[in-house]
N, C-alpha and C positions, 0 to 999 in steps of 0.2 A: 437319633432317627427313631420315630415311633414304629411300633409293630405294623401299623396299617400301611406306613409308607414303604415298608419292606415287602409288602405283598405283591406277588406277580400280577400285573394288570390282567383283567379278564377280557374276554373277547365276545361280549354280548352285543356290541353295537352293530346295528344294521341300518343302512341308509334310510333316512326318513323317520327313524324312531329314536333319535338321540336323546330326547327329553326323558323318555321312559327308561332308557338304558342308564342315564345319569341318576335318575331317581332310584332305580333298583340297586345300584352300587352304593348310593348314599344310605339307603335303608340297611344294607349289609354292614356298612361302617357303624351305623347307630346300633345295630344289633350286637356288635362286638364291643363297642366302646362308649355307647351313649351319645348324647347330643354333641359333646365336645369333639367327638371323632369325625363329625361331618364337616369336612373341609372341601370346598369346591375344587380347588386345584388337585387335591388327591383323588377326588371322584373322577375328574377328567383324565388323570393319569391312568387310573384303573380301567377306564373304558377304552383308553387309547386314542384320545383326541386332545387337542390343545385347550388350554384354559380359555382362550378367546372364543373357541367354538362353544364351550360350556356356558360362557357368560351370555351368549345369544339366547339361551333358554332360561337362565336364572341370573338376573341382573345383579343380585346381591346374595350374600351368604344367607341372610334371613329368608329370602325367597326359597332357596333350596331347603333350608332347615324346616320351614313351615310345611313344605311338601312332604318331607319325611315324617314330620309330626302327625300330619293327617293320616299317613299310611300306618303309623304306629297306633293311632287311635282306632283305625279300622281293624287292625290285628287284635287289639284288646277286645273289641266288640265281637270279633269272630271267636275268640276264646270263650267268651260268655255264651254265645249261641251254641257252640259245640257242647258245652257243659249242660245247657238246657236240653239239647237234643238227646242227651243220654238218660234223661229222666223218663221212666215209663209213663205213657199217657193214660193208661187205665187206672181205675181205682177211684176212691173218694176225691172229688174235686178239691175239697178243703185241704186234704192231706197233700195232694199233688201240688197245690199252689204254694204250700210251705216248702216242699221239697224243691220246687223250681226256684224259689227265691234263694234258698241255701245254695243250690247248684250255681246260680249266677254269681254269688259271692265267691264260691270256690273257684269258678272260672277266672274271676278277677284276680284272686290271690295267686292262682297257679300261673297266670300270665306274668304277674309281677316277679314271681320267684324264678321262673324258667326263662324269661325274656327281659332280664333286668335292664339291658341297654335300651330296648324299645320302650319299656315301661317308663324309664326316666325321660326318654325323648318325647313320649306322648304328652307329658306334662311340663315340658320345658318352656321357657319364654323365648319367643322368636323376634319380638319387636313388631310383629304384624297383627297381634291380637287386637280385637275390638274391645276396649275396656269400658264402653258406655253401657247404659242399661239395656236389657233385652235378654233373650234366651242365652243359655250357656253355649258358647261357640264350639260345639263338639263335632259338627258335621252331620252327614246324612244317616249313617248307620252307627249310632253312638251308644256307649255303655250307659250313659245317663238316661237316655230315652227308654232303653230296655228296662232299667231299674224302675222307672216310673210306671211302666206298663205292668210289671210284676206286682208292684204295690197296689195298683188298681185291681188286679186280679184277687189279691188278698181281701180287699174290701168287698168285692163282688161275691165271694164265696162265704163271707161272714167271719173270716179269720182276723180281720182288722177293723177296729172301730172307725167309721168314717170321720169322726171328729179328730182322729189321730193322723189322718192322711196328709193334711197341709204341712209342708216342710219335711215330711218323712223321707223323701228322696234325698234331699241334701244331708239330712242327719245321718241316715244309714250309709250313704256314700262316704261321708266324712269318716265314719268309724272304720269301714272296710279299707278305704284308702290310707287312713292313718296307720292301721296295722301294717299294711303293705309297705309303707314308707319306712316304718321302723324296722321292718324285716330286711328289706333290700338295701344292703349297704349300711344299715343302721345298727343301733345297739342290740336289737333282738337277734340279728344275724351273728354278731360277734360274741355275744355273751350267753346265748342259750344253745343248748345241745339240740340236735335234730328232734329228739323226743320231746323236749320242752317246747320247741317251736310248734310242733304238731299239737301239743296240748293247748297252748295259748291260742293257736289258730281256731281250734274247735270251740274253746270257751268264748272267744270273741264273737263267733257266729251265733252261738247259743244265746248270748246276752242280747245281741241285736234282734234276733227273732223273738225272743221272749218279750223284749221291750215293745216290739211292733204289733204283736199278735194277741188276740184274746184266746182263752183256753178252748180247745176243741170241744165241740158239742158231745155230750154223752160221757 
């Protein structure tokens, strides 16, 4: 029996709000155990309803997992926004724009490390993704959109060559996400000390920013 199945059912369910109650419990399962922990029958048990009642709101496991995935992506975006909000607004706009870009990357990595279950769920495959051409399907308040806006700011204040802007969002995202993936449950987590992880974390961000930006004026 899994640890999740031994958990005492919660009592969040209120009449008329079962879908949200199921989603909240599913998010908690993902937070603790990643996407594999999201099991519809276990979610129903924790809420205190029958599986039949749960299936009225989520016809398949993928329907529920996709809902949790979107919640995890929003949580990732929230972590980035919180890091951005901590950057002082005053000062040289060119300096602030670089500090905000670094802060966004820090927020991304902090979320990955502190919320590994949700981070893995945010990028899991649910079977419902649109794989055709078009915008990256991240949702309304997404990390990728925020990253693009920060890169546009770097261009606007003269810290990034406009010729370097095309594709820079995907390239920089790949670098940050790649480091996060190696760190969360990967070889960097298992084979580097906390001090070494912190050093590589800083070096990774330094290299990304150096590669994207032009030297500060003066």
